[in-house]
N, C-alpha and C positions, 0 to 999 in steps of 0.2 A: 407416110402418116401412120399406116397400120402398125409398122414396126415400132414406132415411137410409143404406141399405146399398150405394148405388150407388158403384162404384169411382171414385177420384179421377182426373181426366184430366190427364195430364202432357204439356204441349206443348214445353217447353224442356228442355235438358239439365240434369241435376242440378248445382246450384251456380251457376246463372245468377242474376245479381242484377238484379231489376227494380224500378223505382220509377215510380209513376204517379200521375196525378191532380193535385189542387190543390197538394199538398205538394211534388211534383216541380217544378211550374212556379215556385213561390215560391223553391225552392232555386236554380233557374237564375237567377232575378232577383237573388237575394242574391249569387250568384257574380259576376255581371256588375257589380253595384254595387261589389264588393270590388276588381275589376280597375280600374274607373274611378277608385277612390280612390287607386290607385298612381300615376296620371298626372295627377290633378286639379290638383296644385300646380304643374305645369309650364306652365299656360296663361298666355299674355299676356306683356307686356314685363317684368313683375315676377315672372315664374314662376321657381320654383327648379329646380335641375338635379338629376339623379339619378346616383349613382355605382353602376354595376353591375359586380360582380366575378364572373366565371364560373369554372367548375371548372378551366379551363386556366390560370387565374391572370391572364387578360387583364382590364384595367380599362377601362371605358368611361364617360366623363362626358358626359351628353347631356340635353337637354330636348325632344328631338324625339319626339313620341308614337309614331311607327312604329318608331323604333330601340329605344325602351324596350320596346314590346310584343313585338318580335322577340327581345329579350334575356331577357325574362321567360319562363321555361319553363312556360307555362300548361298544366295537365293536365286541368282541368275542361272536358268537351266543350262545354258551353253557352257558357262564357266565351271559348273559342277563337274564337268567331264575332267577338268584338270585335277580336281581334288581326288577323283576316282583313280586316275593314273598314278598319282603320288602314292595313294594307298596301296595299289597293286604292286608298285615298285618296292614299297616297304615290306610287304608280306612275301614277295617273291625273292628279292635279293637283299633287302635290308638297308642299302645305301644308294645314293644317286637320286634321292627324291626331289631335291631342289633342281638338279640337272634336268630331270625329265620334264618338269613344269616349264623351265626356261626354254628348253629346246622346242617344246610344243608351241609355246607362245611366239617364239622367234620364227618358226616355220609359217605361222599364220600371219605374222607381221610382214614377212617377205612376200607373202601371197596377196596381201591387201592391195598394193598398187595395180596388180594384174586384174583383180576382181573389179576395181574401180574403172579400169580401162575396158571392161566388157568381156574379158576372157571367160570362157565357160569353166566353172569349177572342176568339171570332170577331166579337163585337159591337165589342170594343175595336179589333181589327185593321181592321175596316171603317171605323170613325171615324178612326183614325190615317191610313189611306191617303187618305181624303177631305181631312183637314187638310193632309197633305203636298202633295197636288196644288194646294190653294189657296195654300199657302205659296210654292210654286215660281212660281205665276203672279204673286204679289205681288212676288217678287224681280225678275222680269222687268220688271214695271211700274216699280219703283223704280230699276233699274239705269241708269247714265248711260253713253252710248256715247263712246268716244274715237276713233271712226272719223272720217276726213276732216280730221284735224289734220296740220300740217306735221311733218316728221321731228323737228325740234328740240323742238316741243311734245310730240310723242308720247314722246320720250326722257324729258322731265321727268315726264310722267304715269306712265310705266313705272317710273321711279326711285322715285316715291312708293309704288307697289305693292310694289317690292322692299324698300324701307325699312320698310314695315309688317310684312312677313314677318320681316326681320332683327331688328326691334326686340325680339322675344321670344327671340332667340338669344344665345349666349355672346358673339358679336361685335357685339351691339347698340350698344355704345359708339361703333363706327366705321361705323354703318349707312349714312351718306351716302357715305362713301368706297367701300364695297363695292357699294352699290346702283348707282352709276354704272358701276362696273367690270362688274357682271353685265349691265346693259343693253347696254353696248358689245359684250360677248362674244356675247350672243344676237342682236343686230342683225348682227354680223359673219358669223354662219353663215346669215343670210338665211332662206329658206323651208324649209331642210332640217330634217327632223324628228329626225335622228339626234343624240342627246344626246352620244354619244362624240366628236363633232367639237369639243366644248369640253373641252379637257384641263385637269385640275387637278393640278398638281405641288406636292408638299409639301417644303419645305426648313426643317428646324429651325434656330432662331436668329433674331436680329433682332426687330423688333417687327411688329405687324400692318400698320403703315403702310408697311413695306418690301415688302409684297406688290405685285405689278405684273401688268399684262395685256399679253400679246404678241398683236398682231393677226396671227397666223400660227401657227407651231408652235415649241414649245420642249421639249426632252427632255434628260435627264441624259446626260452624256458616258458612252459605253459603254466596255467593257473594251478596252484598246488595247495594242499591242505596241511594241517598240523601233522608233524611226523616226517615231512619231506626233508627237513634239514638234517635229520638223523640218518638219512640214506647215504651210502657211499657215492662220491661224485666222480670217481675215476676207476676204470676197469681195463685190464689187459686181456685181449682175446676173449671177450664175453660172448655168451649166446644171447640172441635177441629174439624176443617174442612180440609179434605184432597182432593186435586184436581189434575187432570192430564190435565190441560188446561193452556194456556198462558193468563196472565192478563196484556197485554200491547198493545199499538197501533202497528199494523203490516201493512206493505205495502202489496198490493195484490200479491199473488204468481202467479196467472194466468196472462197471458198477456191480460188484459182487455183494451178495448179502449172505452172511453166515449166522445161523441161529444156534445158540449154545444153551444146553440145558444145565451145564455145570461150569462154574467160573474157572475151574482148573483146566478145562479144555482150551481156554483162551491162551494159556501159557504154551500149550503144545503148538498152537498156530504160530505164535511169535518165535518159538524155538525153531520151527520148520524154516521160517524165513532166514534166520541166522545160519542155520545149517546149510542152506542153499548157497549163501555167499561164501561161507567158510570152505565149502566143498570146491567152489570155483577157484578160490585163492590157493588151496592146497594143490590143486592140479597144476596151476601156474608154477608153483614152487617146485613140484616134482618133475616138471619138464626139464629142469636144469637151467632155465633161462636166468640171466643176471640182470637183464634190462627188459622191462615190460612197457610197451607203448600202446596206447589205445586211441582210436578215433573218437570214442565217447568218454564220458566222465569216469575217473577212478576216484572213489570217495575217500573220506577221512579214515574210515575203518580199514580199507584196503591199503591206503598209504602207510598207516602205522604198522600193519601186518607185514608189508614188504620191508619196511625199515628194520623191523626186528629180525628179519631173515637176510639182511644185507643185500637187498635187491633194490635197484633203481627203477622207479616207475614214473610215467608222465601220461596224463589223460588229456583229452580234448586236443590232440595233435592235429594240425591242419591236414586235410586229405592229400594235398599235393606233396607235403613233407613226408607223410607216411608212405606214399607211393615211391618217393625217391629213396627212402630208407630201404624199402623192399627191393628196389632195383639195385642198390649198392651192396646190400648185405646178403642178398639171396634168400631173404625170408619171405614167407607167404602170409598174407593177412588172413587171420582166422576169425570165423564168426561163432565159434564155440570153443570151450576149453577142454572138451572131451577128446581123448585119443590124440594128444599132441605128440607127434613123432619128431625125431631129430631132423628129418628132411625139411620140415616147415620152419625150422629155426634158422635165423641168420647169424652172421658173425662179422666181427671187424677186429683190426689189430688193437686199436686204442679207442676207448670212449671216455670223454671227459666233459665236465661242465666248466666253461671258462667265462670270465667276466670280459665283456667288450663294451667299453664306454659305461653307460648306466644300465646296460642290459646283461643278462646272463644267457649264454648260448650252450646248447647241448651239441657236441661235435663228435661225429663218427668219422674216424680217419683210418686209412689202410684197409679199405673194404675189398673183399676178394674179387667181386665182379668189376669193381671200379667204373661202373657205367654212369657215374654222376659226379658233379662237382658243384661247389657253392662259392660264390664270390660275396664276401662281406664288405660292403661299401661304407666308408667313413667320410665325413665332410661337415662343414659348418652349418649352412642353412638347409632347410628341408627342400626348397626349390632347387638348390644346387645338387643335392643327392638325387632328386628326381631326374634332373637333366643328365647327370652322370649315368644313371641306370639306362636312360634312352640311348645314350651314346654307346654304352657297352653292348646293348642289344644290337645296334647297327654293326659294331665290330664283330660280334659273335656270328651274325648272319654272313658277313663278308668272308670270315675265315672258313666257315662251313662250306660256302659256295666255292671258294678257292681250292679247298681240299677235294671237293667232288669234281670240279671242272678242270682244275689244275692248269689253267692258262692265265697269264697276266699280261696287261698292256701298260705302257707308260702313262702316268697321270699328268696333272698340271696343264691340261689343254693340248698336250702333244698329239694324242691320237686324233683329237678333233681337227687340228690343223692339217694333219697328214691326210685324213679322209677328205677334207675340204679341197686340198690341192689336187687329189686324185680325181674328184668329181668335176672340178673346173677343167682339168685336162680332157676328161672324157666328154664334157659338154661341147668342146670345140669340134669334136668329130661328128656332132649331130646336126643335120640340116633341119630347119624349122623352129617353131616356137618352143619346142621341148628344151632346146639349148638354154633359153632364158630361164626356164623354170628350174632346171637342174642346177644352173648357176646360182639361182636364188636360194636353193636348198643348201648348196655348198657354203654360201655366205652366212646363212643362218647358223651353221655349225660353229662359226667363229665366236658366237656369243659366249661360249664357256671361257676361253682364254681372255676375252675382252672383259668379262665380268670379274674374273679373278684379279685382273689388273686394277679395275675400278675400285673393288672392295679393299685392295691393299694400298690404294692411294697412289698408284703409278700412272704414268702417261700411257694409256691403252693404245693409242695410235702408234706411238713410237715402238712399243714392245711388239705389237702385231706386225708392223712392217719388218722388224728383225726376224720374227718367226716365219713370215711368208718367204723372206729371202732365203732363210736357212733350209726350209722344207723344199722350196723350188729348186735349189741347187743340188738337191739329192744328198747333201752331206748329213743332214740330221733328222731322220724321221722320228727320232725319240726326243727332239727338243721341245720343251714347254716353258711355261712362265716360271722364273725363279723368284719365289715370294720373298726370299731373304735379301736379295741384292737389287731387285727391281729390273733385272735384265732377263736374259734367257739362259737356260742350262739344260743339260742332258738329263731328263727326268729318270731314265732307267739307271744311269750311273749314280744319281742322287737317291735312289731307292724310293722314288715316288711312284708306287705301283698300285694298280687296282685290278681285280679280277676282270677278265674279258667279258664275263657274263653280265657285269654291271652295265657296261657300255652297250652291249648287244640289246639287253632288255630296255635300256633307256631310249635308244634310237627307235627300236620297234614300237614301243608304247607311245612315244611322242609323235611319230609319223602317223600311227593309227588314229590318235586323238585329233591331230590336225586334219587328216582326211575326213574324219567323221564330222567335224565342225564345218568343213568346207562343203560337205554334201547336204547340209541342212539349208533349205531356202525359205522355209515357212515355219512360224511358231504359232500354234493355236492355243489360246489360254481361255479357260472357261471360268470367269469370275464368280459365276453363280455358286459353283462348288466351294470356292474359297470363302465366300460370304457365309455359306451354310456352315462351314467348319468354324468360322469365327463366331457365329451366333451360338453354335453348340458349346464352344469353349466358354463364351461369356455367360451362358445360362448355368453351366456347370460351376463356374467360379461364384456366381451369385448364390447358387444353391448351397455352396460350401462355406464361403466366407462372408457374403453380404449381410444377411439378416443376423447372423451370429455376432458379427462385429457391431452391428447397430444395437443389438440387445445388450451387449456388454458395456457399451458406453455409459448408460445411465447408472449402472450398479458399481462397476469397478473403478471408474475414473471420475475425477472432479469435473463438473461441467464448467465451461468458461463463460 
């Protein structure tokens, strides 16, 4: 009786929502599966695109897993982990974002029946980690190195990797055209890791085939004053001066007060201002530079002055474009025009202003250091060009990774089937429950070829049976799904390649995410803090829009 009268112990604030145990774990698994279903159909060359319409009215058409996961405003705390791994895969490798989400969800799906049967999650986690380590070792065994090849051979191999990435994108129809462009751009920047040295400029209009690569720098014509059209628009081997100063008459920023006793003294102050600007312009001309670019404004006086001296100038050049011009031409950005020596000036073989669609572009080509490249993208709709840019970003990342790590594996689900077969064989040698868990991991890996078949409209069961038979017989570790015929084919012979680092990263990240979700057995949610945030937001909105809108109604609009 005494024990029944003991007071209840309250640890958490009143109103705190707690969910724990098996039910909570299964709820997390279901949420992750639902998220994966959103991107499932985007996998592979026959993947569908998603049209995402946000609250601001912006429309995005994409089949890039990371882009879609970013645009989906996921609120479930467990499912957010999948968005995080897609983001990390995108920043680390560039491709395989849909793959990593699908694998993580499939690992969880295969674990779900065991959790429901009362298996402790840590037994599953231990087996998954073992299976993951073995899978990564097998990938390293199967990977083929492209090291030691000549530059021309290497270019061809890298083009195949880029084409495999682009085949699943919106611009897949022109994958060979863009693949060679991407490889040339990546080789142009050499060993430099900075992605911003490859500029992508978008010009609506024309067809995809009108896109072109500049081995140098290209940027849109900046705002110009009168006198600009009198400047020369083409130079051969010019010297280039980069500035970060304004070349125009400016009013004083400080509140200065000058008392004059004689009106003639005022003229001397005005003359001094003009002399300062003319002195700056003279020094620019004496430096021998034929092209002057500035991060800040170049005014109408300076524009006309340079036009008279046959010098091309452009002000308000974007900072990233100025940095790329500096990297390509060997120029250094100056913050003063005093003591300009030849060492700080850059050069290039050809500078010209060219019309691209409705825009005019300033193009620097034949740059000495050659550490930069620019891809000018053409296309019909804005959304199409945006998606083309995202696709090229993935391809650029893939080619950079392949250059650095120089090992490739067969795509089209071939590597997944081979690892699956290897893990199944290994599972048979293990006594105990771990055999079942590793088998489940092996089965989960088959989601990639299965989804490729589903998305292409083939009979997945039939194709997977053929693949299992081929891999089990030991004849074809490189056999994967043939998207063109609906059967199976040697992915390596068909040049469906991807860098080994993509698969390694995807399996690593997916396993870690699955293990992390399996290890969570309780979620504590404090609704008080949420309601406090809601109230704060509501009061802020009321303070901003509420009374103002009410006040406007009587004056500006007719009352009904």
